[in-house]
Each structure stands twice: as C-alpha cells, then as structure tokens.
VMD Tcl script that draws the C-alpha trace (Angstrom):
set ca {
  {3.52 32.82 -24.00}
  {6.58 31.91 -21.90}
  {4.66 32.57 -18.69}
  {1.81 30.38 -19.88}
  {4.26 27.58 -20.65}
  {5.72 27.81 -17.15}
  {2.26 27.58 -15.62}
  {1.38 24.60 -17.83}
  {4.55 22.78 -16.75}
  {3.75 23.35 -13.09}
  {0.14 22.29 -13.65}
  {1.36 19.07 -15.23}
  {3.67 18.54 -12.26}
  {0.78 19.10 -9.84}
  {-1.43 16.81 -11.94}
  {1.16 14.02 -11.76}
  {1.42 14.53 -7.98}
  {-2.27 13.62 -7.74}
  {-2.80 11.20 -10.62}
  {-0.04 8.75 -9.63}
  {-1.38 8.35 -6.06}
  {-4.88 7.98 -7.53}
  {-3.79 5.15 -9.83}
  {-1.81 3.42 -7.08}
  {-4.58 3.64 -4.50}
  {-7.13 2.38 -7.02}
  {-4.95 -0.67 -7.68}
  {-4.42 -1.16 -3.95}
  {-8.13 -0.93 -3.20}
  {-9.16 -3.27 -5.99}
  {-6.37 -5.80 -5.47}
  {-7.09 -6.31 -1.77}
  {-10.85 -5.61 -1.87}
  {-10.69 -2.73 0.58}
  {-13.35 -0.14 1.31}
  {-14.07 2.46 -1.37}
  {-13.65 5.19 1.26}
  {-9.95 4.39 1.16}
  {-9.60 6.20 -2.16}
  {-11.18 9.41 -0.88}
  {-9.29 9.33 2.42}
  {-5.91 8.79 0.77}
  {-6.40 11.41 -1.94}
  {-7.48 13.92 0.70}
  {-4.15 13.44 2.53}
  {-2.17 13.67 -0.71}
  {-4.04 16.80 -1.81}
  {-3.58 18.51 1.56}
  {0.14 17.74 1.59}
  {0.67 19.15 -1.91}
  {-1.55 22.16 -1.29}
  {0.33 22.97 1.90}
  {3.68 22.92 0.09}
  {2.28 25.06 -2.74}
  {1.00 27.65 -0.27}
  {4.36 27.60 1.46}
  {5.92 28.23 -1.95}
  {3.69 31.25 -2.45}
  {5.06 32.65 0.82}
  {8.72 31.86 0.14}
  {8.64 33.16 -3.41}
  {7.09 36.50 -2.46}
  {8.51 39.77 -1.20}
  {11.77 39.79 0.69}
  {12.05 36.00 0.93}
  {12.38 35.83 -2.85}
  {15.88 37.26 -2.53}
  {16.95 33.81 -1.27}
  {15.55 32.01 -4.31}
  {18.60 29.75 -4.67}
  {17.76 28.33 -1.27}
  {13.98 28.57 -1.21}
  {13.42 26.90 -4.57}
  {15.36 23.84 -3.40}
  {13.63 23.93 -0.04}
  {10.20 23.71 -1.71}
  {11.46 21.03 -4.11}
  {12.85 19.12 -1.13}
  {9.46 19.18 0.55}
  {7.83 17.83 -2.60}
  {10.56 15.19 -2.81}
  {10.00 14.16 0.81}
  {6.27 13.81 0.23}
  {6.89 11.57 -2.77}
  {9.42 9.41 -0.92}
  {7.03 9.12 2.03}
  {4.30 7.98 -0.36}
  {6.64 5.52 -2.06}
  {7.51 3.79 1.21}
  {3.87 3.87 2.30}
  {2.87 2.07 -0.89}
  {5.78 -0.36 -0.64}
  {4.99 -1.42 2.93}
  {1.24 -1.37 2.34}
  {1.36 -3.62 -0.73}
  {3.98 -5.99 0.73}
  {2.20 -6.16 4.08}
  {-1.19 -6.93 2.54}
  {0.35 -9.49 0.18}
  {2.50 -11.38 2.67}
  {0.61 -10.78 5.91}
  {-2.86 -9.44 4.99}
  {-2.05 -6.42 7.13}
  {-0.06 -3.28 6.29}
  {3.48 -3.31 7.70}
  {3.86 -0.41 10.12}
  {7.03 1.65 10.31}
  {7.58 0.28 13.82}
  {7.70 -3.27 12.48}
  {9.83 -2.34 9.46}
  {12.44 -0.52 11.54}
  {12.56 -3.44 13.94}
  {13.68 -5.71 11.11}
  {15.81 -3.33 9.03}
  {18.87 -3.94 11.19}
  {18.64 -7.62 10.26}
  {18.20 -6.93 6.55}
  {21.33 -8.80 5.46}
  {20.21 -11.90 7.36}
  {16.76 -11.76 5.75}
  {18.28 -11.42 2.30}
  {20.51 -14.41 2.98}
  {17.69 -16.54 4.40}
  {15.36 -15.86 1.48}
  {18.09 -16.21 -1.15}
  {17.07 -13.08 -3.06}
  {19.29 -10.63 -4.92}
  {20.78 -8.02 -2.56}
  {20.91 -5.61 -5.51}
  {17.16 -5.96 -6.03}
  {16.36 -5.44 -2.34}
  {18.62 -2.41 -1.92}
  {17.38 -0.95 -5.19}
  {13.80 -1.13 -3.96}
  {14.63 0.22 -0.52}
  {17.26 2.85 -1.36}
  {18.02 3.43 -5.05}
  {14.44 4.06 -6.25}
  {13.57 6.52 -3.43}
  {16.83 8.39 -4.05}
  {16.00 8.50 -7.76}
  {12.53 9.90 -7.00}
  {13.92 12.52 -4.64}
  {16.67 13.57 -7.04}
  {14.22 13.79 -9.91}
  {12.04 16.23 -7.94}
  {15.08 18.39 -7.11}
  {15.89 18.66 -10.80}
  {12.49 20.30 -11.23}
  {13.24 22.93 -8.56}
  {13.41 25.84 -11.03}
  {10.29 24.67 -12.86}
  {8.38 24.39 -9.57}
  {9.46 27.89 -8.53}
  {8.57 29.44 -11.86}
  {5.23 27.66 -11.90}
  {4.32 28.85 -8.42}
  {5.35 32.40 -9.33}
  {3.09 32.30 -12.37}
  {0.31 30.93 -10.18}
  {0.87 33.82 -7.78}
  {0.68 36.34 -10.66}
  {-2.50 34.70 -11.90}
  {-4.09 34.95 -8.44}
  {-2.99 38.57 -8.11}
  {-4.37 39.45 -11.50}
  {-7.82 38.06 -10.81}
  {-8.28 38.48 -7.10}
  {-5.67 40.64 -5.41}
  {-3.99 43.95 -6.12}
  {-2.00 44.06 -2.95}
  {0.80 41.43 -2.76}
  {1.23 41.71 1.03}
  {-2.41 40.77 1.37}
  {-1.74 37.64 -0.66}
  {1.11 36.77 1.64}
  {-1.06 37.22 4.72}
  {-3.90 35.13 3.31}
  {-1.47 32.43 2.18}
  {0.14 32.35 5.62}
  {-3.23 31.99 7.32}
  {-4.25 29.18 4.95}
  {-0.92 27.47 5.46}
  {-1.18 27.60 9.24}
  {-4.76 26.37 9.20}
  {-3.95 23.44 6.93}
  {-0.81 22.59 8.86}
  {-2.77 22.59 12.10}
  {-5.46 20.41 10.58}
  {-3.01 17.87 9.19}
  {-1.04 17.80 12.46}
  {-4.23 17.17 14.37}
  {-5.18 14.33 12.06}
  {-1.83 12.63 12.38}
  {-1.00 13.14 16.03}
  {-4.26 13.09 17.98}
  {-4.46 9.33 18.11}
  {-7.89 9.05 19.68}
  {-9.71 11.39 17.35}
  {-12.22 10.08 14.84}
  {-10.29 10.93 11.68}
  {-7.14 8.86 12.44}
  {-9.32 5.97 13.61}
  {-11.20 6.21 10.32}
  {-7.95 6.18 8.33}
  {-6.70 3.16 10.26}
  {-9.96 1.34 9.74}
  {-10.06 1.86 5.97}
  {-6.36 0.82 5.78}
  {-5.12 4.11 4.36}
  {-1.40 3.50 3.63}
  {0.20 6.71 5.00}
  {-1.66 6.66 8.32}
  {-1.20 2.93 8.83}
  {2.49 2.77 7.90}
  {3.74 5.85 9.73}
  {1.35 6.45 12.60}
  {-0.40 3.24 13.57}
  {1.36 1.65 16.54}
  {-1.76 0.62 18.40}
  {-2.35 -3.15 18.16}
  {-6.04 -2.49 18.73}
  {-6.20 -0.47 15.48}
  {-7.87 2.51 17.10}
  {-10.63 0.38 18.62}
  {-12.16 2.09 21.64}
  {-11.89 -0.25 24.61}
  {-14.58 -0.48 27.24}
  {-13.61 -0.07 30.88}
  {-15.47 -3.23 31.74}
  {-12.73 -5.20 30.01}
  {-9.93 -3.62 32.02}
  {-8.97 -5.71 35.02}
  {-6.70 -3.71 37.32}
  {-9.21 -4.03 40.14}
  {-9.64 -7.75 39.45}
  {-5.92 -8.30 39.94}
  {-5.85 -6.31 43.16}
  {-8.77 -8.25 44.60}
  {-7.52 -11.72 43.62}
  {-6.48 -13.57 46.84}
  {-2.75 -13.75 47.55}
  {-0.59 -16.29 49.40}
  {-2.92 -19.18 48.70}
  {-2.01 -22.76 49.54}
  {-1.76 -24.69 46.25}
  {0.47 -27.00 44.19}
  {3.33 -24.70 43.23}
  {4.29 -26.48 40.06}
  {6.56 -24.85 37.53}
  {4.57 -23.71 34.50}
  {5.98 -23.78 30.98}
  {4.20 -22.55 27.85}
  {5.84 -23.16 24.47}
  {4.18 -21.27 21.62}
  {5.23 -22.33 18.13}
  {4.37 -19.60 15.67}
  {2.01 -20.67 12.83}
  {1.85 -24.33 13.96}
  {-1.02 -26.40 12.54}
  {-2.01 -29.54 14.43}
  {-2.76 -31.53 11.26}
  {0.96 -31.54 10.40}
  {1.98 -33.32 13.61}
  {2.54 -37.05 13.74}
  {0.49 -37.55 16.90}
  {-2.50 -35.98 15.07}
  {-2.19 -38.54 12.30}
  {0.04 -36.74 9.82}
  {1.75 -39.17 7.46}
  {5.17 -37.57 7.77}
  {7.28 -38.09 10.88}
  {7.59 -34.42 11.80}
  {7.45 -34.76 15.60}
  {9.45 -37.81 16.76}
  {10.08 -36.37 20.23}
  {6.50 -35.31 20.91}
  {5.27 -38.64 19.54}
  {7.48 -40.50 22.01}
  {6.25 -38.42 24.97}
  {2.67 -38.99 23.87}
  {3.23 -42.73 23.54}
  {4.71 -42.78 27.05}
  {1.42 -41.37 28.36}
  {2.77 -38.10 29.74}
  {1.32 -35.90 27.01}
  {-2.38 -35.13 26.56}
  {-3.64 -33.80 23.28}
  {-6.82 -31.86 22.59}
  {-8.45 -33.55 19.60}
  {-9.55 -30.31 17.95}
  {-8.50 -26.82 18.96}
  {-8.54 -23.39 17.37}
  {-6.95 -20.02 17.85}
  {-9.14 -16.96 18.40}
  {-7.53 -15.26 15.37}
  {-5.15 -15.80 12.48}
  {-2.44 -13.51 13.83}
  {0.16 -13.56 16.58}
  {-0.84 -10.59 18.74}
  {-4.36 -11.84 19.37}
  {-3.32 -15.51 19.52}
  {-0.57 -15.00 22.09}
  {-2.60 -12.67 24.28}
  {-5.62 -14.97 24.22}
  {-3.38 -17.68 25.68}
  {-2.14 -15.44 28.47}
  {-5.29 -13.41 29.14}
  {-8.08 -15.89 28.34}
  {-9.95 -13.34 26.25}
  {-11.30 -13.40 22.74}
  {-9.84 -10.77 20.40}
  {-12.93 -8.52 20.66}
  {-12.48 -8.29 24.46}
  {-8.72 -7.86 24.75}
  {-7.59 -4.65 26.43}
  {-4.43 -3.04 27.72}
  {-4.80 -4.15 31.35}
  {-6.47 -7.55 31.24}
  {-5.59 -9.74 34.21}
  {-3.15 -12.27 32.78}
  {-1.82 -15.68 33.71}
  {1.68 -14.35 34.32}
  {0.36 -11.60 36.59}
  {-1.63 -14.12 38.61}
  {1.43 -16.36 39.01}
  {3.71 -13.42 39.84}
  {1.38 -12.41 42.65}
  {1.56 -15.99 43.97}
  {5.37 -15.84 44.23}
  {6.48 -17.12 40.82}
  {9.52 -15.94 38.89}
  {8.59 -14.88 35.35}
  {10.89 -15.81 32.47}
  {10.08 -14.84 28.88}
  {12.52 -16.25 26.34}
  {11.17 -15.63 22.87}
  {12.44 -15.83 19.33}
  {11.34 -12.96 17.10}
  {11.39 -9.23 17.81}
  {8.60 -8.97 20.37}
  {9.80 -5.56 21.53}
  {8.80 -3.92 18.25}
  {6.07 -6.21 16.91}
  {2.86 -4.57 18.20}
  {4.66 -3.87 21.48}
  {4.16 -7.48 22.60}
  {6.76 -7.16 25.35}
  {4.69 -4.49 27.07}
  {1.79 -6.95 27.18}
  {3.98 -9.57 28.86}
  {4.81 -7.24 31.73}
  {7.02 -4.36 32.77}
  {10.69 -4.80 33.62}
  {10.03 -4.84 37.36}
  {7.70 -7.83 36.99}
  {9.79 -9.89 34.56}
  {12.64 -11.72 36.27}
  {14.25 -12.56 32.93}
  {13.45 -11.42 29.41}
  {15.17 -12.08 26.09}
  {13.81 -11.72 22.58}
  {15.28 -11.61 19.10}
  {16.02 -7.89 19.26}
  {18.34 -8.43 22.25}
  {20.32 -11.51 21.24}
  {24.11 -11.37 21.62}
  {24.93 -14.65 19.90}
  {22.76 -14.76 16.79}
  {22.44 -12.35 13.89}
  {18.82 -13.14 12.98}
  {16.03 -12.31 15.48}
  {14.01 -15.31 14.27}
  {16.66 -17.90 15.13}
  {15.25 -20.29 17.75}
  {18.73 -20.96 19.11}
  {18.11 -17.68 20.96}
  {16.02 -19.75 23.38}
  {19.08 -21.66 24.54}
  {21.06 -18.44 24.83}
  {18.39 -17.39 27.30}
  {18.22 -20.71 29.12}
  {21.96 -20.50 29.81}
  {21.23 -17.46 32.00}
  {18.52 -19.15 34.05}
  {19.82 -20.37 37.44}
  {19.10 -23.85 38.75}
  {15.80 -24.41 40.55}
  {15.94 -23.15 44.15}
  {12.43 -23.94 45.47}
  {10.93 -20.76 43.96}
  {8.27 -21.74 41.44}
  {8.88 -20.39 37.95}
  {6.88 -19.54 34.86}
  {8.61 -19.97 31.50}
  {7.21 -18.59 28.26}
  {8.95 -19.67 25.07}
  {8.07 -18.50 21.56}
  {9.51 -20.38 18.59}
  {9.83 -19.25 14.96}
  {11.10 -22.45 13.31}
  {7.76 -23.11 11.62}
  {7.10 -19.50 10.61}
  {8.21 -18.56 7.10}
  {10.64 -15.99 8.58}
  {12.21 -18.54 10.92}
  {15.82 -19.64 10.54}
  {16.01 -23.34 9.56}
  {19.21 -25.29 9.79}
  {20.35 -27.57 6.99}
  {20.34 -30.60 9.27}
  {16.52 -30.39 9.44}
  {15.89 -30.04 5.70}
  {14.59 -33.57 5.30}
  {11.89 -32.76 2.78}
  {12.97 -31.11 -0.49}
  {12.73 -28.91 -2.49}
  {12.24 -26.28 0.19}
  {13.23 -22.89 -1.14}
  {12.07 -19.79 0.71}
  {11.79 -17.83 -2.52}
  {9.20 -20.10 -4.14}
  {5.52 -19.91 -3.25}
  {4.40 -23.27 -4.60}
  {2.39 -25.74 -2.56}
  {4.79 -28.69 -2.56}
  {7.81 -26.51 -1.88}
  {6.03 -24.52 0.85}
  {4.75 -27.66 2.59}
  {8.24 -29.19 2.56}
  {9.67 -26.05 4.12}
  {6.87 -25.96 6.68}
  {7.32 -29.61 7.69}
  {11.07 -29.13 7.99}
  {10.33 -26.29 10.37}
  {8.15 -28.54 12.52}
  {10.89 -31.18 12.57}
  {13.34 -28.53 13.79}
  {10.88 -27.19 16.39}
  {10.34 -30.72 17.71}
  {14.08 -31.14 18.16}
  {14.32 -27.80 19.96}
  {11.44 -28.76 22.26}
  {13.41 -31.85 23.20}
  {16.40 -29.63 24.05}
  {14.19 -27.33 26.12}
  {12.89 -30.31 28.08}
  {16.44 -31.54 28.67}
  {17.67 -28.10 29.75}
  {14.76 -27.60 32.15}
  {15.30 -31.08 33.55}
  {19.02 -30.43 34.09}
  {18.19 -27.23 35.95}
  {15.54 -28.95 38.09}
  {12.42 -27.25 36.68}
  {10.86 -30.07 34.68}
  {10.50 -32.54 37.55}
  {7.56 -30.68 39.09}
  {5.99 -28.95 36.12}
  {3.12 -28.61 33.69}
  {4.13 -27.85 30.10}
  {1.69 -26.63 27.45}
  {2.78 -26.77 23.81}
  {0.62 -24.88 21.35}
  {0.58 -22.48 18.40}
  {-0.68 -18.92 18.13}
  {-2.54 -19.44 14.82}
  {-2.52 -21.62 11.73}
  {-1.08 -21.21 8.23}
  {-2.17 -21.46 4.63}
  {0.02 -23.99 2.83}
  {-1.18 -23.35 -0.69}
  {-4.85 -24.16 -0.16}
  {-6.88 -22.12 -2.65}
  {-3.61 -20.59 -3.81}
  {-3.04 -18.90 -0.44}
  {0.11 -18.88 1.70}
  {0.82 -17.48 5.16}
  {-1.61 -16.26 7.81}
  {-3.61 -13.21 8.99}
  {-5.87 -13.69 5.97}
  {-9.25 -15.06 7.04}
  {-10.98 -17.44 9.46}
  {-10.69 -20.73 7.62}
  {-9.76 -23.90 9.46}
  {-6.24 -23.69 7.99}
  {-5.79 -20.24 9.54}
  {-7.09 -21.15 13.01}
  {-6.22 -24.83 13.51}
  {-3.50 -25.22 16.12}
  {-2.65 -27.92 18.70}
  {-2.96 -27.84 22.46}
  {-0.66 -30.42 24.07}
  {-0.35 -30.73 27.85}
  {2.65 -32.42 29.43}
  {1.67 -33.58 32.92}
  {3.44 -36.74 34.13}
  {1.17 -37.19 37.15}
  {-1.65 -39.73 36.99}
  {-4.52 -37.25 36.68}
  {-7.45 -37.05 34.32}
  {-8.16 -34.11 32.03}
  {-11.90 -34.33 31.52}
  {-12.20 -32.28 28.33}
  {-9.81 -33.25 25.56}
  {-12.23 -33.20 22.63}
  {-12.46 -29.51 21.77}
  {-10.82 -26.28 22.93}
  {-9.82 -22.73 22.13}
  {-6.55 -21.02 23.08}
  {-8.44 -19.03 25.73}
  {-8.83 -22.32 27.65}
  {-5.10 -22.70 28.36}
  {-4.81 -20.22 31.25}
  {-7.95 -21.47 33.09}
  {-6.74 -25.06 32.67}
  {-3.36 -24.28 34.22}
  {-4.83 -22.32 37.13}
  {-7.44 -25.00 37.80}
  {-4.81 -27.74 37.69}
  {-2.77 -25.86 40.31}
  {-5.82 -25.66 42.56}
  {-6.30 -21.91 42.26}
  {-9.60 -20.13 41.58}
  {-10.14 -19.12 37.95}
  {-10.47 -15.31 37.67}
  {-14.04 -14.30 36.93}
  {-13.28 -12.19 33.80}
  {-11.49 -15.03 32.01}
  {-13.60 -16.36 29.17}
  {-12.06 -19.78 28.66}
  {-12.98 -23.01 30.42}
  {-10.81 -25.47 32.29}
  {-9.95 -28.55 30.28}
  {-8.89 -30.19 33.52}
  {-12.12 -30.32 35.51}
  {-14.94 -29.32 33.14}
  {-16.76 -31.69 30.82}
  {-17.13 -30.99 27.10}
  {-20.28 -28.91 27.48}
  {-19.33 -25.50 26.11}
  {-21.55 -24.34 23.28}
  {-19.65 -21.50 21.65}
  {-16.22 -20.26 20.70}
  {-15.52 -16.88 19.06}
  {-12.99 -16.04 16.37}
  {-12.06 -12.81 14.62}
  {-9.62 -11.52 12.02}
  {-9.88 -7.85 11.12}
  {-13.47 -7.43 9.86}
  {-14.17 -11.14 9.55}
  {-15.99 -12.86 12.39}
  {-16.86 -16.48 13.18}
  {-18.61 -18.46 15.86}
  {-18.40 -22.23 16.32}
  {-21.51 -23.66 17.95}
  {-21.94 -27.12 19.37}
  {-25.36 -28.58 18.56}
  {-25.53 -32.11 19.91}
  {-22.65 -34.01 18.32}
  {-22.30 -31.46 15.52}
  {-20.22 -28.28 15.41}
  {-21.43 -25.51 13.12}
  {-19.20 -22.63 12.09}
  {-20.79 -19.38 10.91}
  {-18.46 -16.89 9.21}
  {-19.37 -13.29 8.43}
  {-17.22 -10.92 6.36}
  {-18.18 -7.34 7.12}
  {-16.36 -6.04 4.02}
  {-18.07 -8.26 1.48}
  {-21.24 -8.98 3.55}
  {-20.72 -12.65 2.69}
  {-21.88 -15.35 5.12}
  {-20.72 -18.96 5.18}
  {-21.78 -21.95 7.27}
  {-20.00 -25.29 7.68}
  {-20.41 -28.40 9.79}
  {-16.89 -29.10 11.01}
  {-17.22 -32.73 12.09}
  {-17.98 -33.80 8.52}
  {-16.30 -30.92 6.68}
  {-13.36 -29.69 8.76}
  {-11.70 -27.86 5.88}
  {-14.90 -26.07 4.88}
  {-15.45 -27.23 1.32}
  {-19.27 -27.00 1.23}
  {-21.16 -23.91 2.32}
  {-24.50 -25.16 3.74}
  {-25.96 -21.80 4.73}
  {-28.84 -22.14 2.28}
  {-29.82 -25.61 3.49}
  {-29.87 -25.10 7.27}
  {-33.02 -24.42 9.26}
  {-33.63 -20.66 9.17}
  {-34.58 -20.38 12.85}
  {-31.40 -22.12 13.94}
  {-29.34 -20.00 11.55}
  {-30.84 -16.78 12.90}
  {-30.09 -18.00 16.41}
  {-26.45 -18.37 15.40}
  {-26.47 -14.90 13.90}
  {-27.72 -13.49 17.19}
  {-24.47 -14.60 18.86}
  {-22.58 -12.16 16.60}
  {-23.66 -9.54 19.17}
  {-20.45 -10.44 21.00}
  {-18.50 -8.70 18.21}
  {-20.72 -5.61 18.41}
  {-22.33 -6.55 15.12}
  {-26.02 -5.87 14.77}
  {-27.56 -9.28 13.94}
  {-30.22 -7.52 11.89}
  {-27.58 -6.93 9.22}
  {-27.02 -10.66 8.99}
  {-30.71 -11.48 8.86}
  {-30.97 -9.44 5.67}
  {-28.72 -11.91 3.89}
}
mol new
graphics top color blue
foreach p $ca { graphics top sphere $p radius 0.5 }
foreach p [lrange $ca 0 end-1] q [lrange $ca 1 end] { graphics top cylinder $p $q radius 0.2 }
display resetview
C-alpha cells in the first residue's frame, strides 16, 4: 500500500508537470489567436524534457549510483526545478512580448535590457517589489518547491522502476542499459532540435511562436525564413562603380521610432508638436511627402528598408545598403543611435562591421546616461565627432523620444495627464505628443550641432519614422500588431536648402529614401533596390508592399484612387479599403469591388510567396 501511495504521488507530480503547461499554452494560443499546432509543439517539448529527466532518474537511482542518493535525489529534483523555471520565464516573456509588442521577447532582447532594470522601473513608475517578485521571487519559490519534493520524486521513480521490472524486465542491469540508450537518444534529439538552427523543426517552432524555442533560441531576425541567393548583393556591391564624380553632400538620416505623420503640425495636427520643423518647412527648406508608409510595423524591417531599399519579404543578410554605397565613395560613416541596437535583433551588424563604421554609439555603450533609450545619448556621440574636414560624412541618428520606452524630460510634458503606467487613449496620446515635442527640440539641437561642426552647410537631411503606433484606436496601443494605417503611417521629410524640385511628393514608401538620396547626389541607383527616386521620378508607381508577421498588404494606385488589400494568413481574412476617402480604414469594401480587379490585386500577393489561389477562394 505504501509503495502504491508513493507511485500515486509521483504520478500526480508528473501529471502537474504536463497539465500546467497545457493550461498555459491553451490560454496563450487562444488569447493571441495563434496556430493550433502551437499546443502540440509545446507539449512535445515539455513531455520530452520531463521524460528525459525521469529516465535519468531511473539510471541514477539504480545499482551503484543509488549509494549517492542524498546527492542524486537533489540532482534530479534540481533538473525538474530548472525545467519549471525555464518554462516560467518562457511564459513570462512570451505573454508580455505578445501583449506589449505582438512578438515574443527573446532572451537576447531581455538580457540587453536587464542591466537597465532600475531605470525602466523608475520611468514606468511601477512597484519595484512587484517587478522583482515576478522576475526573481516567484522563480525561486518554484525552484525551492520542487526541491522540497526531492524525496517524493526519488521514491516515485524507484516505484516506477520496480513496476517496469515486475512487468517487463527481470534483469536490472538490462533496465539500466535500455534507459541509458533511451536517454541518449532523446538527449540527442532534443539537442538537435534546439541547436541546429536551419533544420525544419526549429523553423517550425519559431513559426508557430512556441514560447521555449522563441525565447531562448531565436536570435535570427528573419525568424528562420530561408533567404534566396538572388536577394544577396555582395556581387552588386563589388561591381558598383567607384570614385565617381558627383555632389559629395553630407547625408543625414534621422529616424524617430514609432513616429506618425498625422501627429505633426506641418501635416495639419491641431497641437503644436513640431515648432522647429514647422519653421523650417515655412522657410521653404523642408519638403514633405504628403502620404508615406513603412514597409512593416516594426523597427528591424522599417530601419533596414530605409537603408537597403527592400521590402521586408526581400531583406537578406548582405543586401547592398546606402551606407555601403557611400562608404565605397569615400564617406565617413557615423551611427549615433538611442536604444540598444547591439542586442535588438543584432541591428548593429546590419549597419556594418567595425572596420566600416568610423563612429558608432548606441544605448548599450553610453557613458553619460543610465537609460539606453535616452535621446541625450545622441549629443554624447556628437561631442566625439570632429569638425568637417572636406571628407563627406553620413550620419544616422535613431531617436526614442516618441517610443513608449523613451526617456521624456519634465520640461516637455506639456500635455497632461501623461502617465506611462496607464493605457488609456487620452493619457497615451498626451504622452505620445509630449515625445514628439521633445524629439522636435532634439532635432533642432542636432541641426545646430551639425552646423557648428560644418556638416549642415552642404547636406541633405531626411527625417522619418520606422513605423507607426496605435494610440488607443480600437483599444490597441503600441506597434508590431497589424498593417493598419496607424501602424504604417510615418512621415518622410527632406531638408534640402538648394533651389531644386522634388518631382514626387504625393506618395512614398520608406524604401524610396535611399534611391532618392543617391539620385539627388547624381549617382546611379543600384539595380536591386526596389524603391523609386522621389527626386526625379513622377508619381507613377502602382504598387507598394507591406508585411507584418503573417499579415500582408499591397497598396495599388488605380487612377486617382489608392486601394489597400490586406490578407491575414492566420485568420484567412481579407480586407480592402480605398485610402484617399478612408485613410483610417473604417469601411471594408471587399464585397463591393469589381471581382476581376480584386483578383488582379490578389495576384500581386505572389511577391510574398503566397499562392493567389488561396485568396481567390475567399
């Protein structure tokens, strides 16, 4: 009877080890409308992990090793505890990432920000006790609780071993050998799944957003997507002509994270959020693109589309970029960016290697500021830039003032209430507009600093965003969520004091920025670049492409109208809007549009490697 009780206790323990992950993953899948395969994939990993430890227990609690039971029982309990703590953090970062960013936070991103935890707690005005309890106290409690069951786990595994021997084996050494073989096979299988990054199983786990794989092992910004060689441009760079005769103007790109154009004064916003930019625009030195969109609702794709002139579906590791082109033409490259770009999707590696970058500073390297998202880091970097000495320079600035993580100074809190801890439309909009007011002031300081150093006098400056932001529309906040206008709408402003005409200022995508700069300098536009020059080309482009995870959109110009077709691969839902009359997409007209024209639009989804036949079945 006592033996049966021990086995029941262990069975209950094993049952809890599976049932809790099952409940959590069901909630996760339902809450964020993820693929049903997620449940199977996650439970398979959990089951394999627990089975491996149980088999290891059978080995350790058998024969000669059982003499060290005081050690082995705690070793097995420790392994169970580690698995549970690993799962806890996977769930924590998966749920928080999907909720705040519509994308699971990877361990790489989390570790990049952990060292600034106190600053984040201070900026968001949340209880330090609550944060440290979630991050430290609860995992310690889980781990300790498992250790307290060490004797129960050992006794349960021993009873399981006796049960197996009774029904299947008479020779204990044989059991040990079989257990060892099973253990090695399972360990090899799990190791292969987790470490062979290009195999099909990890790619599948990444794609279905399985928490353990995505938190601990996904560090590929392309999410396991297999890239085609035709999109890799090493040969294009080598063949691009060098030492050309052209206007060697200094080039400055200022990217303001999560900036929407409809909250800028010069785009008609009722609040005075951009007094400096308004004044430059009034003076006639600033051109604005009337309507412009990002290629995606996230930073990695948005930033790289600016520099590489590629839509998200065509981005690769070695695309020929604007900074590479300028470097080969004799430019100094200076990247001064707020935010931790070293750890966030490895953005720094996409800017260039250390031998190519003449100066680099991001939020992870600041010496003067405690928070990596403090835009005063930009001026820390500018202090180290020497005065202009006839060598043309490229400057890339990234600002976080508008982003919800950005540090905002009290002097710019014009609109109140503006608490970071409250997700309410009025409060969030006030905070957002205060961020734009601060960014505008910092842009003015950047202009003044560049002028003092002699760079602004012969320059072209582009001010833009990397994506948009939900400000409470439909109850949503933040970005990386979908392909709505609010998520993609971002300005393109071009500072060019010379008396020249930019022929296309009506509509653009972020992929047009690099071709526009190169064309304005008088250089040939690289053939693989997918954007168009806003400087010399008329407004005659028909299509732009946009993507966020498994959501895809095309915007098609048909006469004076612009139609936007959105397809969600997860839900199979299709939406169609006419943006000139319905910019914020309030009325889905997919059922009222001519079927032939609609099917023609669907055909363009080929660019995303989507079979249009799936859309025709709608």
